[in-house]
C-alpha positions as CSV (number, residue, x, y, z in Angstrom):
1,X,143.0,112.9,210.7
2,X,145.1,109.8,211.7
3,X,148.3,110.3,213.6
4,X,151.6,109.0,212.2
5,X,151.6,106.1,214.7
6,X,148.0,105.1,213.8
7,X,148.9,105.1,210.1
8,X,151.9,102.9,210.7
9,X,149.9,100.4,212.7
10,X,147.3,100.3,209.9
11,X,149.9,99.8,207.3
12,X,151.5,97.0,209.4
13,X,148.1,95.3,209.8
14,X,147.4,95.6,206.1
15,X,150.8,94.1,205.2
16,X,150.2,91.2,207.7
17,X,146.8,90.6,206.2
18,X,148.2,90.5,202.6
19,X,151.0,88.1,203.7
20,X,148.4,85.7,205.1
21,X,146.4,86.0,202.0
22,X,149.5,85.2,199.9
23,X,150.2,82.1,202.0
24,X,146.8,80.8,200.8
25,X,147.4,81.6,197.1
26,X,150.4,83.7,195.9
27,X,149.4,87.1,194.6
28,X,146.0,87.1,196.3
29,X,146.7,90.1,198.6
30,X,147.4,92.5,195.8
31,X,144.8,91.1,193.4
32,X,141.9,91.2,195.9
33,X,142.8,94.6,197.4
34,X,143.2,96.1,194.0
35,X,139.8,94.8,192.8
36,X,138.1,96.0,196.0
37,X,139.8,99.4,195.8
38,X,138.2,99.9,192.4
39,X,134.8,100.0,194.3
40,X,135.8,101.9,197.4
41,X,139.2,103.0,198.8
42,X,138.5,101.8,202.3
43,X,137.0,98.4,201.4
44,X,140.3,96.4,201.1
45,X,141.1,97.1,204.7
46,X,138.0,95.2,205.8
47,X,139.5,92.1,204.3
48,X,143.2,92.6,204.9
49,X,143.1,94.2,208.3
50,X,140.0,92.6,210.0
51,X,139.4,89.2,208.3
52,X,143.0,88.2,207.7
53,X,145.3,90.2,210.1
54,X,142.9,90.3,213.1
55,X,141.0,87.0,212.8
56,X,143.0,84.6,210.7
57,X,146.3,85.9,212.1
58,X,145.3,85.3,215.7
59,X,147.5,82.9,217.7
60,X,145.9,79.7,218.9
61,X,145.3,77.9,215.7
62,X,147.7,77.3,212.8
63,X,146.8,78.4,209.3
64,X,146.3,74.7,208.2
65,X,143.7,74.2,210.9
66,X,142.0,77.5,210.2
67,X,141.7,76.7,206.5
68,X,140.0,73.3,207.3
69,X,137.6,75.1,209.6
70,X,136.9,77.8,206.9
71,X,136.2,75.1,204.3
72,X,133.8,73.4,206.7
73,X,132.0,76.6,207.4
74,X,131.8,77.6,203.8
75,X,130.6,74.2,202.8
76,X,127.9,74.3,205.5
77,X,126.8,77.8,204.4
78,X,126.4,76.6,200.8
79,X,126.2,80.2,199.6
80,X,129.8,81.2,198.8
81,X,131.1,78.8,196.1
82,X,133.8,81.2,194.9
83,X,135.1,81.6,198.5
84,X,134.9,77.9,199.1
85,X,136.9,77.1,196.1
86,X,139.5,79.7,197.0
87,X,139.8,78.4,200.5
88,X,140.0,74.8,199.3
89,X,143.0,75.8,197.1
90,X,144.4,77.7,200.1
91,X,144.0,74.7,202.4
92,X,145.9,72.6,199.9
93,X,148.6,75.3,199.6
94,X,149.2,75.3,203.4
95,X,149.5,71.6,203.8
96,X,146.1,70.1,204.0
97,X,146.1,66.8,202.0
98,X,143.5,66.1,199.3
99,X,142.2,63.3,201.4
100,X,141.8,65.5,204.5
101,X,140.0,68.2,202.4
102,X,137.6,65.6,201.0
103,X,136.9,64.3,204.5
104,X,136.1,67.8,205.8
105,X,133.5,68.1,203.0
106,X,132.0,64.6,203.6
107,X,131.7,65.4,207.4
108,X,129.5,68.3,206.5
109,X,126.9,65.9,205.0
110,X,126.0,65.0,208.6
111,X,125.8,68.6,209.9
112,X,124.8,70.7,206.9
113,X,123.0,68.1,204.7
114,X,123.6,66.2,201.6
115,X,123.0,69.1,199.2
116,X,125.7,71.2,201.0
117,X,128.1,68.2,200.8
118,X,127.4,67.8,197.1
119,X,128.1,71.5,196.5
120,X,131.3,71.1,198.5
121,X,132.3,68.1,196.3
122,X,131.7,70.3,193.2
123,X,134.0,73.0,194.7
124,X,136.5,70.3,195.7
125,X,136.7,69.1,192.1
126,X,137.1,72.7,190.8
127,X,139.8,73.4,193.3
128,X,141.8,70.3,192.3
129,X,141.3,71.1,188.7
130,X,142.5,74.7,189.1
131,X,145.7,73.4,190.8
132,X,146.3,71.0,187.9
133,X,145.1,67.9,189.6
134,X,142.3,65.7,188.6
135,X,139.0,66.8,189.8
136,X,137.3,63.7,188.5
């Protein structure tokens, strides 16, 4: 059984992770953790505590830079379209310009190949469209 101090640390970590998620897209912390908790009670903490609080929340890189790197990695992977679109919207929400975001995707053509770049462009258009901008 967790001690009181361990529980407080976990709750603080979870709150930090949710705050970071909400920076990317308001309401994401509660929406994602709620959907994951439907499957398993401990699953949300993998995302909030580890991915967001421990990794994304580290010092050394600002959230804007981290989102550009995340978009580059997801574009190169080519297997996580939903996550790519989310992080593209998140990048725009934390100050990455549309032009910078497109350049990140284009850069991946050299390192991940034209198909990955083209899939990234599809996600880019979807992210712009979801934000009310032209995805054309």
